[in-house]
C-alpha positions in Angstrom: 148.9 98.4 114.8 148.0 100.2 118.0 145.4 99.4 120.7 142.8 101.9 119.2 143.2 100.6 115.7 142.7 97.1 116.8 139.6 97.9 118.7 138.2 99.8 115.8 138.9 96.8 113.5 137.3 94.6 116.0 134.1 96.7 116.0 134.0 96.8 112.2 134.3 93.1 112.0 131.5 92.5 114.5 129.3 95.1 113.2 129.6 94.5 109.5 130.6 90.8 108.9 127.1 89.4 108.6 125.8 92.1 106.2 129.1 91.8 104.1 128.7 88.0 103.9 125.1 88.3 102.8 126.2 90.8 100.1 129.1 88.7 99.0 126.8 85.7 98.8 124.7 87.4 95.9 127.9 87.6 93.7 130.2 84.8 94.8 129.8 81.4 93.4 130.1 79.4 96.6 129.6 80.3 100.4 133.6 79.8 100.6 134.3 82.4 98.2 131.9 84.8 99.8 133.8 84.2 103.2 137.0 84.8 101.4 135.8 88.0 99.8 135.0 89.3 103.3 138.1 88.3 104.8 140.1 90.0 101.9 138.2 93.1 102.3 138.9 93.0 106.0 142.8 92.4 105.2 142.7 95.3 102.8 141.3 97.5 105.4 144.2 96.7 107.7 146.8 97.2 105.0 145.3 100.4 103.4 144.0 101.9 106.4 141.7 104.4 104.7 140.2 107.3 106.6 136.3 107.6 106.7 134.3 110.7 107.0 131.8 108.9 109.0 130.0 105.6 109.7 128.1 105.7 106.5 131.3 106.4 104.5 132.9 103.3 106.5 129.9 101.0 105.5 130.0 102.1 102.0 133.5 101.5 101.4 133.2 98.1 102.8 130.2 97.0 100.9 131.6 98.4 97.5 134.8 96.5 98.2 133.2 93.2 99.1 130.7 93.4 96.2 133.9 94.0 93.8 136.1 91.4 95.5 133.2 88.6 95.5 132.9 89.5 91.5 136.5 89.1 91.0 136.6 85.6 92.8 133.6 84.6 90.8 135.2 85.8 87.5 138.4 84.1 88.5 136.9 80.6 89.4 134.8 80.8 86.0 138.0 81.5 83.9 140.4 79.1 85.8 138.2 76.1 86.3 137.9 73.3 83.7 134.4 72.8 82.6 134.1 69.4 84.6 135.1 71.2 87.7 132.4 73.9 87.2 129.8 71.2 87.2 131.1 69.7 90.4 131.1 73.2 92.2 127.4 73.9 90.9 126.5 70.6 92.5 128.0 71.5 96.0 126.0 74.8 96.2 123.6 74.8 99.0 120.1 75.3 98.7 119.1 79.0 99.4 115.6 78.6 98.8 113.6 79.8 95.6 113.8 83.6 96.2 117.4 83.9 97.3 118.6 81.4 94.5 116.6 83.4 92.0 118.3 86.7 93.2 121.9 85.0 93.1 121.2 83.8 89.4 120.4 87.4 88.3 123.1 89.3 86.5 125.5 91.1 88.9 123.9 94.6 88.3 120.5 93.4 89.0 121.4 91.2 92.0 123.4 93.9 93.6 120.8 96.6 93.7 118.0 94.0 94.7 120.0 92.8 97.6 120.9 96.3 98.9 117.3 97.5 98.4 115.4 94.6 100.0 117.9 92.7 102.2 120.0 95.7 103.6 117.2 98.4 103.3 119.0 101.0 101.5 117.0 103.7 99.3 117.6 104.0 95.7 119.6 107.3 96.3 121.7 105.3 99.1 122.4 102.6 96.5 123.4 105.1 93.7 125.9 106.6 96.0 127.2 103.2 97.3 127.7 102.0 93.6 128.7 105.3 92.2 125.8 105.1 89.7 123.1 107.8 88.8 119.8 107.5 90.6 117.8 106.5 87.5 120.1 103.8 86.7 119.5 102.2 89.9 115.8 102.7 89.6 115.9 100.9 86.2 118.2 98.1 87.3 115.7 97.5 90.3 112.7 97.4 88.1 114.5 95.3 85.4 115.6 92.9 88.3 112.2 92.5 89.8 110.8 91.7 86.3 113.5 89.0 85.8 112.8 87.6 89.2 109.0 87.5 88.5 110.0 85.5 85.2 112.3 83.2 87.0 109.8 82.5 89.9 107.0 81.8 87.3 109.2 79.4 85.5 110.0 77.5 88.7 106.3 77.3 89.5 105.6 75.6 86.4 
């Protein structure tokens, strides 16, 4: 890796790490898994050295990769862990507050669009592009995710 590539990687890590970690937390089982997902994506970036058209393409690639990697880690943890170990992991999970905990408990399809829309400030069109989905699908997932959030938060209030 030459000096220019190293500086470019350093810029991406400094610029995108907080955003990628927040996105990974919506899908990962634990904060450690979310951190692993972010590190894995930066490692993949170094190994594959993709070429980006612009800053938006770079950001979209990183977000898509981290969401996919966090989902993979979540799936692997669920598939590999014995039931008693899953109970221990759930007990170790930190308290994120009622709203973020509710977002994290949604199915991945809903939590991803809600996170990108409300926490990262993307529009429906931008989310559709990021996740390679039609605009109406993103809108539907956003509406259904909001409805599920309302139900979850009402249940917690009771």
